[in-house]
Every structure is written in C-alpha cells, then in structure tokens.
LOZAKOL-200131 format. One record per atom (N, C-alpha, C, O): residue number from 1; residue in one letter; chain; x, z, y. Coordinates in steps of 0.001 Angstrom, whole numbers, plus 500000, padded with zeros to 6 digits. Each point is the difference from the previous one (the first is absolute). Last residue first. Example, Ala and Ser with C-alpha at 12.3 -4.5 7.8 and 13.67 -1.06 7.14 Angstrom:
# LOZAKOL-200131
<tinu 2; 's'; 'A'; <512850; 507080; 497750>>;
<tinu 2; 's'; 'A'; <500820; 500060; 501190>>;
<tinu 2; 's'; 'A'; <499230; 500730; 501090>>;
<tinu 2; 's'; 'A'; <500509; 500169; 501108>>;
<tinu 1; 'a'; 'A'; <499781; 499761; 493172>>;
<tinu 1; 'a'; 'A'; <499110; 500000; 501190>>;
<tinu 1; 'a'; 'A'; <500900; 500000; 501200>>;
<tinu 1; 'a'; 'A'; <501036; 500665; 499981>>;
This chain:
# LOZAKOL-200131
<tinu 103; 'd'; 'A'; <470265; 502240; 506089>>;
<tinu 103; 'd'; 'A'; <499018; 499747; 500537>>;
<tinu 103; 'd'; 'A'; <499230; 498607; 499318>>;
<tinu 103; 'd'; 'A'; <498934; 499595; 500463>>;
<tinu 102; 'l'; 'A'; <505586; 503070; 498577>>;
<tinu 102; 'l'; 'A'; <499088; 499300; 499270>>;
<tinu 102; 'l'; 'A'; <498655; 499839; 500420>>;
<tinu 102; 'l'; 'A'; <499173; 499990; 499088>>;
<tinu 101; 'l'; 'A'; <504313; 502588; 503710>>;
<tinu 101; 'l'; 'A'; <500747; 499047; 499071>>;
<tinu 101; 'l'; 'A'; <499048; 499316; 499577>>;
<tinu 101; 'l'; 'A'; <499854; 499068; 500791>>;
<tinu 100; 't'; 'A'; <499142; 503637; 502805>>;
<tinu 100; 't'; 'A'; <501238; 500303; 499789>>;
<tinu 100; 't'; 'A'; <500566; 498934; 499039>>;
<tinu 100; 't'; 'A'; <501058; 499450; 500307>>;
<tinu 99; 'g'; 'A'; <494429; 501305; 501570>>;
<tinu 99; 'g'; 'A'; <500800; 499119; 500869>>;
<tinu 99; 'g'; 'A'; <501533; 500097; 499510>>;
<tinu 99; 'g'; 'A'; <500842; 499348; 500617>>;
<tinu 98; 'p'; 'A'; <495839; 504804; 498233>>;
<tinu 98; 'p'; 'A'; <499727; 498611; 500129>>;
<tinu 98; 'p'; 'A'; <500967; 499191; 500933>>;
<tinu 98; 'p'; 'A'; <500452; 500545; 501007>>;
<tinu 97; 'n'; 'A'; <499288; 504205; 496283>>;
<tinu 97; 'n'; 'A'; <501145; 499190; 500464>>;
<tinu 97; 'n'; 'A'; <499478; 498542; 500344>>;
<tinu 97; 'n'; 'A'; <500601; 499069; 499464>>;
<tinu 96; 'l'; 'A'; <495594; 503028; 498145>>;
<tinu 96; 'l'; 'A'; <501427; 500333; 499832>>;
<tinu 96; 'l'; 'A'; <501089; 499448; 500645>>;
<tinu 96; 'l'; 'A'; <500415; 498979; 499451>>;
<tinu 95; 'v'; 'A'; <494901; 499618; 500178>>;
<tinu 95; 'v'; 'A'; <500322; 501048; 501061>>;
<tinu 95; 'v'; 'A'; <501223; 500584; 500118>>;
<tinu 95; 'v'; 'A'; <500468; 500451; 501046>>;
<tinu 94; 'g'; 'A'; <496634; 495938; 496148>>;
<tinu 94; 'g'; 'A'; <501326; 499637; 500866>>;
<tinu 94; 'g'; 'A'; <500300; 500792; 501160>>;
<tinu 94; 'g'; 'A'; <500390; 499563; 501082>>;
<tinu 93; 'n'; 'A'; <496193; 500800; 495059>>;
<tinu 93; 'n'; 'A'; <499600; 499506; 501577>>;
<tinu 93; 'n'; 'A'; <501115; 499701; 500850>>;
<tinu 93; 'n'; 'A'; <499868; 499769; 501202>>;
<tinu 92; 'p'; 'A'; <500562; 501099; 493846>>;
<tinu 92; 'p'; 'A'; <499226; 499033; 500083>>;
<tinu 92; 'p'; 'A'; <499528; 499503; 501482>>;
<tinu 92; 'p'; 'A'; <499653; 498864; 500322>>;
<tinu 91; 'd'; 'A'; <504088; 503639; 497112>>;
<tinu 91; 'd'; 'A'; <499820; 500356; 501297>>;
<tinu 91; 'd'; 'A'; <498949; 498542; 500430>>;
<tinu 91; 'd'; 'A'; <500339; 499116; 500788>>;
<tinu 90; 'f'; 'A'; <501418; 501959; 494877>>;
<tinu 90; 'f'; 'A'; <500268; 501136; 500413>>;
<tinu 90; 'f'; 'A'; <499474; 500159; 501520>>;
<tinu 90; 'f'; 'A'; <499848; 501104; 500522>>;
<tinu 89; 'a'; 'A'; <499985; 494676; 497102>>;
<tinu 89; 'a'; 'A'; <499225; 500967; 499014>>;
<tinu 89; 'a'; 'A'; <500283; 501603; 500810>>;
<tinu 89; 'a'; 'A'; <499077; 500803; 499859>>;
<tinu 88; 'a'; 'A'; <502826; 495294; 502219>>;
<tinu 88; 'a'; 'A'; <498655; 500028; 500200>>;
<tinu 88; 'a'; 'A'; <499241; 501101; 499194>>;
<tinu 88; 'a'; 'A'; <498994; 500587; 500396>>;
<tinu 87; 'r'; 'A'; <505641; 499024; 499271>>;
<tinu 87; 'r'; 'A'; <499622; 500649; 501218>>;
<tinu 87; 'r'; 'A'; <498578; 499934; 500334>>;
<tinu 87; 'r'; 'A'; <499437; 500863; 500673>>;
<tinu 86; 'i'; 'A'; <502537; 497007; 495506>>;
<tinu 86; 'i'; 'A'; <499997; 501392; 499924>>;
<tinu 86; 'i'; 'A'; <499562; 500710; 501361>>;
<tinu 86; 'i'; 'A'; <499411; 501080; 499980>>;
<tinu 85; 'r'; 'A'; <500748; 494451; 499910>>;
<tinu 85; 'r'; 'A'; <498794; 500458; 499202>>;
<tinu 85; 'r'; 'A'; <500334; 501357; 499771>>;
<tinu 85; 'r'; 'A'; <499020; 500743; 499936>>;
<tinu 84; 'r'; 'A'; <504121; 497208; 502499>>;
<tinu 84; 'r'; 'A'; <499004; 500006; 500817>>;
<tinu 84; 'r'; 'A'; <498549; 500381; 498994>>;
<tinu 84; 'r'; 'A'; <498941; 500376; 500502>>;
<tinu 83; 'q'; 'A'; <505490; 499367; 497695>>;
<tinu 83; 'q'; 'A'; <499836; 500994; 500840>>;
<tinu 83; 'q'; 'A'; <498875; 500169; 500493>>;
<tinu 83; 'q'; 'A'; <499464; 501108; 499973>>;
<tinu 82; 'l'; 'A'; <501218; 494966; 497448>>;
<tinu 82; 'l'; 'A'; <499708; 501444; 499124>>;
<tinu 82; 'l'; 'A'; <500002; 501320; 500859>>;
<tinu 82; 'l'; 'A'; <499316; 500967; 499665>>;
<tinu 81; 'a'; 'A'; <501615; 494932; 502257>>;
<tinu 81; 'a'; 'A'; <498693; 499756; 499671>>;
<tinu 81; 'a'; 'A'; <499766; 501263; 499146>>;
<tinu 81; 'a'; 'A'; <498943; 500625; 500073>>;
<tinu 80; 'l'; 'A'; <505459; 498700; 501400>>;
<tinu 80; 'l'; 'A'; <499345; 500293; 501064>>;
<tinu 80; 'l'; 'A'; <498585; 500078; 499466>>;
<tinu 80; 'l'; 'A'; <499445; 500999; 500457>>;
<tinu 79; 'k'; 'A'; <503417; 497629; 496294>>;
<tinu 79; 'k'; 'A'; <500300; 501530; 500344>>;
<tinu 79; 'k'; 'A'; <498901; 500582; 501146>>;
<tinu 79; 'k'; 'A'; <499342; 501037; 499916>>;
<tinu 78; 'a'; 'A'; <500899; 494284; 498814>>;
<tinu 78; 'a'; 'A'; <499214; 500706; 498955>>;
<tinu 78; 'a'; 'A'; <500148; 501593; 500477>>;
<tinu 78; 'a'; 'A'; <499060; 500795; 500005>>;
<tinu 77; 'p'; 'A'; <503120; 496134; 502683>>;
<tinu 77; 'p'; 'A'; <498990; 499830; 500165>>;
<tinu 77; 'p'; 'A'; <499082; 500645; 499064>>;
<tinu 77; 'p'; 'A'; <498872; 500284; 500403>>;
<tinu 76; 'd'; 'A'; <506375; 501164; 500686>>;
<tinu 76; 'd'; 'A'; <499080; 499044; 499303>>;
<tinu 76; 'd'; 'A'; <498500; 500254; 500199>>;
<tinu 76; 'd'; 'A'; <499563; 501151; 500010>>;
<tinu 75; 'e'; 'A'; <503856; 499378; 504004>>;
<tinu 75; 'e'; 'A'; <499901; 500667; 498908>>;
<tinu 75; 'e'; 'A'; <498950; 499111; 499266>>;
<tinu 75; 'e'; 'A'; <499234; 499193; 500527>>;
<tinu 74; 'l'; 'A'; <502257; 499585; 503846>>;
<tinu 74; 'l'; 'A'; <500999; 500074; 498815>>;
<tinu 74; 'l'; 'A'; <499546; 500482; 498615>>;
<tinu 74; 'l'; 'A'; <500481; 499539; 498965>>;
<tinu 73; 'e'; 'A'; <496696; 500462; 505244>>;
<tinu 73; 'e'; 'A'; <500704; 498503; 499871>>;
<tinu 73; 'e'; 'A'; <500644; 499780; 498718>>;
<tinu 73; 'e'; 'A'; <499805; 499038; 499257>>;
<tinu 72; 'l'; 'A'; <498669; 505215; 502521>>;
<tinu 72; 'l'; 'A'; <498665; 499213; 499315>>;
<tinu 72; 'l'; 'A'; <500624; 498579; 499802>>;
<tinu 72; 'l'; 'A'; <499432; 499241; 499215>>;
<tinu 71; 'y'; 'A'; <503731; 503989; 502460>>;
<tinu 71; 'y'; 'A'; <499649; 500446; 498666>>;
<tinu 71; 'y'; 'A'; <498650; 498835; 499249>>;
<tinu 71; 'y'; 'A'; <499823; 499631; 498839>>;
<tinu 70; 'w'; 'A'; <502024; 499916; 505693>>;
<tinu 70; 'w'; 'A'; <501150; 499671; 499052>>;
<tinu 70; 'w'; 'A'; <499456; 500189; 498651>>;
<tinu 70; 'w'; 'A'; <500149; 499170; 499103>>;
<tinu 69; 'r'; 'A'; <497318; 502475; 504368>>;
<tinu 69; 'r'; 'A'; <500040; 498423; 499984>>;
<tinu 69; 'r'; 'A'; <500834; 499608; 498936>>;
<tinu 69; 'r'; 'A'; <499587; 499169; 499191>>;
<tinu 68; 'r'; 'A'; <500285; 505483; 501483>>;
<tinu 68; 'r'; 'A'; <498519; 499591; 499509>>;
<tinu 68; 'r'; 'A'; <500297; 498426; 500020>>;
<tinu 68; 'r'; 'A'; <499729; 499440; 498938>>;
<tinu 67; 'k'; 'A'; <503275; 503963; 502684>>;
<tinu 67; 'k'; 'A'; <500332; 499093; 498942>>;
<tinu 67; 'k'; 'A'; <498835; 499340; 499524>>;
<tinu 67; 'k'; 'A'; <500168; 499202; 499077>>;
<tinu 66; 'a'; 'A'; <499160; 504155; 504136>>;
<tinu 66; 'a'; 'A'; <501323; 499391; 500547>>;
<tinu 66; 'a'; 'A'; <500266; 498837; 499090>>;
<tinu 66; 'a'; 'A'; <500332; 498960; 500570>>;
<tinu 65; 't'; 'A'; <496021; 504328; 498906>>;
<tinu 65; 't'; 'A'; <499557; 498745; 500738>>;
<tinu 65; 't'; 'A'; <501531; 499110; 500399>>;
<tinu 65; 't'; 'A'; <500002; 498866; 500478>>;
<tinu 64; 'g'; 'A'; <499673; 504162; 495256>>;
<tinu 64; 'g'; 'A'; <499437; 500136; 501058>>;
<tinu 64; 'g'; 'A'; <499623; 498747; 500655>>;
<tinu 64; 'g'; 'A'; <499615; 498973; 499440>>;
<tinu 63; 'i'; 'A'; <503296; 502421; 496474>>;
<tinu 63; 'i'; 'A'; <499529; 498927; 500569>>;
<tinu 63; 'i'; 'A'; <499543; 500180; 501498>>;
<tinu 63; 'i'; 'A'; <500710; 499508; 500877>>;
<tinu 62; 'g'; 'A'; <502304; 503741; 495749>>;
<tinu 62; 'g'; 'A'; <498844; 499463; 500073>>;
<tinu 62; 'g'; 'A'; <500086; 498599; 500947>>;
<tinu 62; 'g'; 'A'; <501075; 499501; 500332>>;
<tinu 61; 'h'; 'A'; <502533; 503646; 498358>>;
<tinu 61; 'h'; 'A'; <499377; 500518; 501114>>;
<tinu 61; 'h'; 'A'; <498718; 499451; 500107>>;
<tinu 61; 'h'; 'A'; <499299; 500472; 500895>>;
<tinu 60; 'e'; 'A'; <504178; 498608; 495921>>;
<tinu 60; 'e'; 'A'; <499432; 501495; 499288>>;
<tinu 60; 'e'; 'A'; <499061; 500325; 501413>>;
<tinu 60; 'e'; 'A'; <499328; 501031; 499965>>;
<tinu 59; 'g'; 'A'; <501434; 493820; 498902>>;
<tinu 59; 'g'; 'A'; <501008; 501210; 499942>>;
<tinu 59; 'g'; 'A'; <499147; 501303; 499734>>;
<tinu 59; 'g'; 'A'; <499031; 500152; 499257>>;
<tinu 58; 's'; 'A'; <499143; 495112; 501845>>;
<tinu 58; 's'; 'A'; <499753; 501384; 500221>>;
<tinu 58; 's'; 'A'; <500968; 500991; 499957>>;
<tinu 58; 's'; 'A'; <499978; 500945; 500789>>;
<tinu 57; 'i'; 'A'; <500497; 494386; 497802>>;
<tinu 57; 'i'; 'A'; <499816; 500240; 501587>>;
<tinu 57; 'i'; 'A'; <499649; 501511; 500389>>;
<tinu 57; 'i'; 'A'; <500426; 500512; 501034>>;
<tinu 56; 'a'; 'A'; <501924; 498094; 494307>>;
<tinu 56; 'a'; 'A'; <498837; 499985; 500496>>;
<tinu 56; 'a'; 'A'; <500301; 500226; 501507>>;
<tinu 56; 'a'; 'A'; <500972; 500609; 500446>>;
<tinu 55; 'g'; 'A'; <502196; 497670; 495210>>;
<tinu 55; 'g'; 'A'; <499651; 501040; 500929>>;
<tinu 55; 'g'; 'A'; <498612; 499885; 500446>>;
<tinu 55; 'g'; 'A'; <499316; 499227; 499329>>;
<tinu 54; 'g'; 'A'; <503378; 497836; 497754>>;
<tinu 54; 'g'; 'A'; <499417; 500924; 499282>>;
<tinu 54; 'g'; 'A'; <499376; 500971; 500763>>;
<tinu 54; 'g'; 'A'; <499230; 500775; 499432>>;
<tinu 53; 'l'; 'A'; <503490; 495596; 501821>>;
<tinu 53; 'l'; 'A'; <500843; 500665; 499282>>;
<tinu 53; 'l'; 'A'; <499106; 501149; 499189>>;
<tinu 53; 'l'; 'A'; <500534; 500838; 499272>>;
<tinu 52; 'g'; 'A'; <497585; 496215; 503687>>;
<tinu 52; 'g'; 'A'; <500709; 499017; 499211>>;
<tinu 52; 'g'; 'A'; <500533; 500649; 498976>>;
<tinu 52; 'g'; 'A'; <499976; 499533; 498861>>;
<tinu 51; 'm'; 'A'; <498312; 502677; 505002>>;
<tinu 51; 'm'; 'A'; <498800; 499915; 498835>>;
<tinu 51; 'm'; 'A'; <500705; 499087; 499029>>;
<tinu 51; 'm'; 'A'; <499538; 500132; 498867>>;
<tinu 50; 'g'; 'A'; <503014; 500251; 505027>>;
<tinu 50; 'g'; 'A'; <499716; 501454; 499088>>;
<tinu 50; 'g'; 'A'; <499148; 499751; 498876>>;
<tinu 50; 'g'; 'A'; <500264; 500397; 498865>>;
<tinu 49; 'a'; 'A'; <500342; 495967; 504045>>;
<tinu 49; 'a'; 'A'; <501187; 500515; 499063>>;
<tinu 49; 'a'; 'A'; <499928; 501429; 499343>>;
<tinu 49; 'a'; 'A'; <500493; 500405; 498947>>;
<tinu 48; 'e'; 'A'; <496153; 498370; 503922>>;
<tinu 48; 'e'; 'A'; <499717; 498792; 498885>>;
<tinu 48; 'e'; 'A'; <501503; 500361; 499018>>;
<tinu 48; 'e'; 'A'; <500028; 500101; 498774>>;
<tinu 47; 'f'; 'A'; <499472; 502008; 505218>>;
<tinu 47; 'f'; 'A'; <498992; 500592; 499044>>;
<tinu 47; 'f'; 'A'; <500050; 499223; 498692>>;
<tinu 47; 'f'; 'A'; <499830; 500425; 498857>>;
<tinu 46; 'l'; 'A'; <502729; 498389; 504645>>;
<tinu 46; 'l'; 'A'; <500647; 501160; 499680>>;
<tinu 46; 'l'; 'A'; <499105; 500461; 498800>>;
<tinu 46; 'l'; 'A'; <500442; 500507; 498968>>;
<tinu 45; 'r'; 'A'; <498214; 495781; 503462>>;
<tinu 45; 'r'; 'A'; <500998; 499587; 499340>>;
<tinu 45; 'r'; 'A'; <500364; 501330; 499317>>;
<tinu 45; 'r'; 'A'; <500080; 499874; 498779>>;
<tinu 44; 'r'; 'A'; <496859; 500630; 504616>>;
<tinu 44; 'r'; 'A'; <499591; 499263; 498557>>;
<tinu 44; 'r'; 'A'; <501111; 499741; 498984>>;
<tinu 44; 'r'; 'A'; <499818; 500239; 498806>>;
<tinu 43; 'l'; 'A'; <501611; 501500; 505412>>;
<tinu 43; 'l'; 'A'; <499149; 501042; 499022>>;
<tinu 43; 'l'; 'A'; <499548; 499440; 498784>>;
<tinu 43; 'l'; 'A'; <500228; 500414; 498863>>;
<tinu 42; 'v'; 'A'; <501496; 496664; 504416>>;
<tinu 42; 'v'; 'A'; <501090; 500882; 499283>>;
<tinu 42; 'v'; 'A'; <499351; 501019; 499030>>;
<tinu 42; 'v'; 'A'; <500334; 500192; 498831>>;
<tinu 41; 'a'; 'A'; <496641; 497097; 503863>>;
<tinu 41; 'a'; 'A'; <500681; 499479; 498966>>;
<tinu 41; 'a'; 'A'; <501163; 500668; 499380>>;
<tinu 41; 'a'; 'A'; <500183; 499849; 498792>>;
<tinu 40; 'y'; 'A'; <497600; 502335; 504791>>;
<tinu 40; 'y'; 'A'; <499134; 499555; 499055>>;
<tinu 40; 'y'; 'A'; <500586; 499388; 498665>>;
<tinu 40; 'y'; 'A'; <499914; 500512; 498884>>;
<tinu 39; 'r'; 'A'; <502478; 499923; 505198>>;
<tinu 39; 'r'; 'A'; <499938; 501228; 498997>>;
<tinu 39; 'r'; 'A'; <499196; 499905; 499031>>;
<tinu 39; 'r'; 'A'; <500376; 500385; 498893>>;
<tinu 38; 't'; 'A'; <499932; 495920; 504034>>;
<tinu 38; 't'; 'A'; <501073; 500265; 499206>>;
<tinu 38; 't'; 'A'; <499909; 501278; 499309>>;
<tinu 38; 't'; 'A'; <500372; 500031; 498827>>;
<tinu 37; 'e'; 'A'; <496079; 499215; 504142>>;
<tinu 37; 'e'; 'A'; <499813; 499090; 498836>>;
<tinu 37; 'e'; 'A'; <501195; 500212; 498999>>;
<tinu 37; 'e'; 'A'; <499796; 500216; 498805>>;
<tinu 36; 'p'; 'A'; <500176; 502571; 505124>>;
<tinu 36; 'p'; 'A'; <499120; 500325; 498712>>;
<tinu 36; 'p'; 'A'; <500060; 499046; 498956>>;
<tinu 36; 'p'; 'A'; <500157; 500296; 498815>>;
<tinu 35; 'd'; 'A'; <503958; 500891; 504531>>;
<tinu 35; 'd'; 'A'; <498880; 498902; 500061>>;
<tinu 35; 'd'; 'A'; <499158; 500315; 498700>>;
<tinu 35; 'd'; 'A'; <500522; 500035; 498886>>;
<tinu 34; 'g'; 'A'; <503170; 503074; 501865>>;
<tinu 34; 'g'; 'A'; <499023; 499923; 501114>>;
<tinu 34; 'g'; 'A'; <498784; 498918; 499901>>;
<tinu 34; 'g'; 'A'; <498843; 500228; 500355>>;
<tinu 33; 'q'; 'A'; <504947; 502578; 496216>>;
<tinu 33; 'q'; 'A'; <499605; 498477; 500165>>;
<tinu 33; 'q'; 'A'; <498617; 500032; 500720>>;
<tinu 33; 'q'; 'A'; <498926; 500132; 499411>>;
<tinu 32; 'f'; 'A'; <503856; 502889; 497352>>;
<tinu 32; 'f'; 'A'; <500492; 500054; 501527>>;
<tinu 32; 'f'; 'A'; <499713; 498428; 500385>>;
<tinu 32; 'f'; 'A'; <500785; 499059; 499885>>;
<tinu 31; 'v'; 'A'; <497669; 504290; 495474>>;
<tinu 31; 'v'; 'A'; <500235; 498349; 500451>>;
<tinu 31; 'v'; 'A'; <500214; 500281; 501481>>;
<tinu 31; 'v'; 'A'; <499183; 500787; 500477>>;
<tinu 30; 's'; 'A'; <501557; 502968; 495292>>;
<tinu 30; 's'; 'A'; <499200; 499891; 501699>>;
<tinu 30; 's'; 'A'; <500672; 498585; 500461>>;
<tinu 30; 's'; 'A'; <501198; 499777; 500178>>;
<tinu 29; 'l'; 'A'; <497661; 502870; 494752>>;
<tinu 29; 'l'; 'A'; <500613; 499085; 500629>>;
<tinu 29; 'l'; 'A'; <499526; 499917; 501658>>;
<tinu 29; 'l'; 'A'; <498858; 500051; 500457>>;
<tinu 28; 'h'; 'A'; <501415; 502623; 493963>>;
<tinu 28; 'h'; 'A'; <499434; 500035; 501530>>;
<tinu 28; 'h'; 'A'; <500650; 499017; 500786>>;
<tinu 28; 'h'; 'A'; <501183; 499823; 499710>>;
<tinu 27; 'v'; 'A'; <498169; 500942; 494687>>;
<tinu 27; 'v'; 'A'; <501090; 499478; 501197>>;
<tinu 27; 'v'; 'A'; <499154; 499949; 501318>>;
<tinu 27; 'v'; 'A'; <499077; 499199; 500154>>;
<tinu 26; 'n'; 'A'; <500633; 503127; 494557>>;
<tinu 26; 'n'; 'A'; <499257; 499560; 501209>>;
<tinu 26; 'n'; 'A'; <501022; 499776; 500968>>;
<tinu 26; 'n'; 'A'; <500947; 500760; 500203>>;
<tinu 25; 'g'; 'A'; <499776; 500558; 495140>>;
<tinu 25; 'g'; 'A'; <499436; 498722; 500110>>;
<tinu 25; 'g'; 'A'; <499179; 499572; 501492>>;
<tinu 25; 'g'; 'A'; <499278; 499025; 500211>>;
<tinu 24; 'd'; 'A'; <503902; 504747; 498384>>;
<tinu 24; 'd'; 'A'; <498640; 500415; 499413>>;
<tinu 24; 'd'; 'A'; <499177; 498833; 500084>>;
<tinu 24; 'd'; 'A'; <498808; 500200; 499770>>;
<tinu 23; 'g'; 'A'; <505206; 499968; 502447>>;
<tinu 23; 'g'; 'A'; <500412; 500315; 498723>>;
<tinu 23; 'g'; 'A'; <498655; 500021; 499090>>;
<tinu 23; 'g'; 'A'; <500062; 499730; 498801>>;
<tinu 22; 'a'; 'A'; <500170; 499509; 505952>>;
<tinu 22; 'a'; 'A'; <499942; 498876; 499142>>;
<tinu 22; 'a'; 'A'; <500240; 500419; 498479>>;
<tinu 22; 'a'; 'A'; <499686; 499243; 499080>>;
<tinu 21; 'h'; 'A'; <498866; 503007; 505801>>;
<tinu 21; 'h'; 'A'; <500242; 500678; 498345>>;
<tinu 21; 'h'; 'A'; <500029; 498677; 499042>>;
<tinu 21; 'h'; 'A'; <499095; 499850; 499179>>;
<tinu 20; 'g'; 'A'; <501809; 499863; 506549>>;
<tinu 20; 'g'; 'A'; <499390; 500538; 499053>>;
<tinu 20; 'g'; 'A'; <500293; 500482; 498609>>;
<tinu 20; 'g'; 'A'; <501106; 500464; 499721>>;
<tinu 19; 'f'; 'A'; <500038; 495073; 503589>>;
<tinu 19; 'f'; 'A'; <499920; 501528; 500142>>;
<tinu 19; 'f'; 'A'; <499390; 500683; 498744>>;
<tinu 19; 'f'; 'A'; <499692; 499371; 498987>>;
<tinu 18; 's'; 'A'; <501836; 495548; 503705>>;
<tinu 18; 's'; 'A'; <499575; 500629; 498726>>;
<tinu 18; 's'; 'A'; <500301; 501266; 499844>>;
<tinu 18; 's'; 'A'; <501213; 500211; 500010>>;
<tinu 17; 'v'; 'A'; <498562; 495810; 504200>>;
<tinu 17; 'v'; 'A'; <500719; 501321; 499497>>;
<tinu 17; 'v'; 'A'; <499285; 500420; 498726>>;
<tinu 17; 'v'; 'A'; <498778; 499938; 500131>>;
<tinu 16; 'i'; 'A'; <501876; 495142; 502745>>;
<tinu 16; 'i'; 'A'; <498904; 500941; 499198>>;
<tinu 16; 'i'; 'A'; <500908; 501070; 499427>>;
<tinu 16; 'i'; 'A'; <501029; 499764; 499367>>;
<tinu 15; 'r'; 'A'; <499154; 496226; 504537>>;
<tinu 15; 'r'; 'A'; <500725; 501148; 499698>>;
<tinu 15; 'r'; 'A'; <498861; 500780; 499165>>;
<tinu 15; 'r'; 'A'; <498960; 500450; 500482>>;
<tinu 14; 'v'; 'A'; <501058; 494154; 500589>>;
<tinu 14; 'v'; 'A'; <499588; 501044; 500456>>;
<tinu 14; 'v'; 'A'; <500793; 501134; 499033>>;
<tinu 14; 'v'; 'A'; <500502; 499710; 498914>>;
<tinu 13; 'g'; 'A'; <499575; 495252; 500586>>;
<tinu 13; 'g'; 'A'; <500518; 500351; 500986>>;
<tinu 13; 'g'; 'A'; <499480; 501360; 500722>>;
<tinu 13; 'g'; 'A'; <500013; 500009; 501231>>;
<tinu 12; 'f'; 'A'; <498639; 497159; 494936>>;
<tinu 12; 'f'; 'A'; <499281; 500053; 501163>>;
<tinu 12; 'f'; 'A'; <500801; 500525; 501274>>;
<tinu 12; 'f'; 'A'; <499537; 499930; 501138>>;
<tinu 11; 'e'; 'A'; <502395; 499362; 494543>>;
<tinu 11; 'e'; 'A'; <499104; 498756; 500214>>;
<tinu 11; 'e'; 'A'; <499430; 500148; 501476>>;
<tinu 11; 'e'; 'A'; <500060; 499104; 500842>>;
<tinu 10; 'g'; 'A'; <502388; 504789; 497513>>;
<tinu 10; 'g'; 'A'; <500928; 498928; 500623>>;
<tinu 10; 'g'; 'A'; <499180; 498757; 500494>>;
<tinu 10; 'g'; 'A'; <500159; 499472; 501101>>;
<tinu 9; 'a'; 'A'; <497574; 504082; 496755>>;
<tinu 9; 'a'; 'A'; <500477; 500414; 501460>>;
<tinu 9; 'a'; 'A'; <500941; 498801; 500337>>;
<tinu 9; 'a'; 'A'; <499934; 499533; 501137>>;
<tinu 8; 'i'; 'A'; <499017; 500130; 494417>>;
<tinu 8; 'i'; 'A'; <498583; 499975; 500863>>;
<tinu 8; 'i'; 'A'; <500146; 500100; 501606>>;
<tinu 8; 'i'; 'A'; <499438; 499305; 500845>>;
<tinu 7; 'q'; 'A'; <503769; 501588; 495747>>;
<tinu 7; 'q'; 'A'; <499916; 498471; 500175>>;
<tinu 7; 'q'; 'A'; <498872; 499876; 500987>>;
<tinu 7; 'q'; 'A'; <499977; 499189; 500926>>;
<tinu 6; 'r'; 'A'; <500896; 505389; 498107>>;
<tinu 6; 'r'; 'A'; <501208; 499267; 500640>>;
<tinu 6; 'r'; 'A'; <499725; 498459; 500221>>;
<tinu 6; 'r'; 'A'; <500306; 499444; 501055>>;
<tinu 5; 'i'; 'A'; <496657; 502731; 496027>>;
<tinu 5; 'i'; 'A'; <499981; 500519; 501639>>;
<tinu 5; 'i'; 'A'; <501023; 499394; 500686>>;
<tinu 5; 'i'; 'A'; <499703; 499241; 500923>>;
<tinu 4; 'g'; 'A'; <500616; 500095; 494446>>;
<tinu 4; 'g'; 'A'; <498892; 499279; 500841>>;
<tinu 4; 'g'; 'A'; <499704; 500462; 501156>>;
<tinu 4; 'g'; 'A'; <499585; 499173; 500811>>;
<tinu 3; 'g'; 'A'; <503725; 503305; 497114>>;
<tinu 3; 'g'; 'A'; <500725; 498879; 500039>>;
<tinu 3; 'g'; 'A'; <498672; 498983; 500505>>;
<tinu 3; 'g'; 'A'; <500297; 499240; 500922>>;
<tinu 2; 'l'; 'A'; <498401; 504719; 497926>>;
<tinu 2; 'l'; 'A'; <500880; 500184; 501091>>;
<tinu 2; 'l'; 'A'; <500336; 498871; 500581>>;
<tinu 2; 'l'; 'A'; <499792; 499716; 501179>>;
<tinu 1; 'm'; 'A'; <497843; 500676; 494677>>;
<tinu 1; 'm'; 'A'; <499050; 499937; 501265>>;
<tinu 1; 'm'; 'A'; <500830; 499990; 501195>>;
<tinu 1; 'm'; 'A'; <499569; 499431; 501003>>;
C-alpha cells in the first residue's frame, strides 16, 4: 500500500502523509491538495488501491458522510443492496441517522 501511495502522490503531484497504526491493517492518510476535483481523484485512486489489496474504505472509523461518495461508487453493488435490505428491516421508516449513507 505504501508503494501505491507514493506512486499516486507522484502521478498527481500531491503530498500524502501516512500515519497511524498500519500494523493492524489500518492506514490513515492526509492528502494535501487544495483543488477539490484533484483531491477527489486522488482519494478515489487511494481507495481503489486499498480495496485492491483486500482493504475497505471504512477502516475502523466507519464511513459517515465524509467517505460516502467513494463508498457508494466503489463498493460491491450486491453488498450495498444487502446493507440496504438490512437497514430497511431494522429501520423501515428511515429515522435512524438519516442522510448518512444508505438513503
């Protein structure tokens, strides 16, 4: 993953700092890029790289609203459909945490 991060940073000419606790499989990244479109593309490539290695966008912190766009674009559609069915079973009125992930 760290090699992929270096490659992506070089391709986009951005600074990416990795930190945290990679020893347990979680890599935290700070992407220093002011342009929103470029930052979106960099993060998408980083998430794709992590998922390609068997990782998940959520890590141990979840999705929330910050990673929602990438999660919905990159996650397996069958997994998303299952998650939506589970949500509907437990929250048929959509009152629990509305607007966060699976509307």
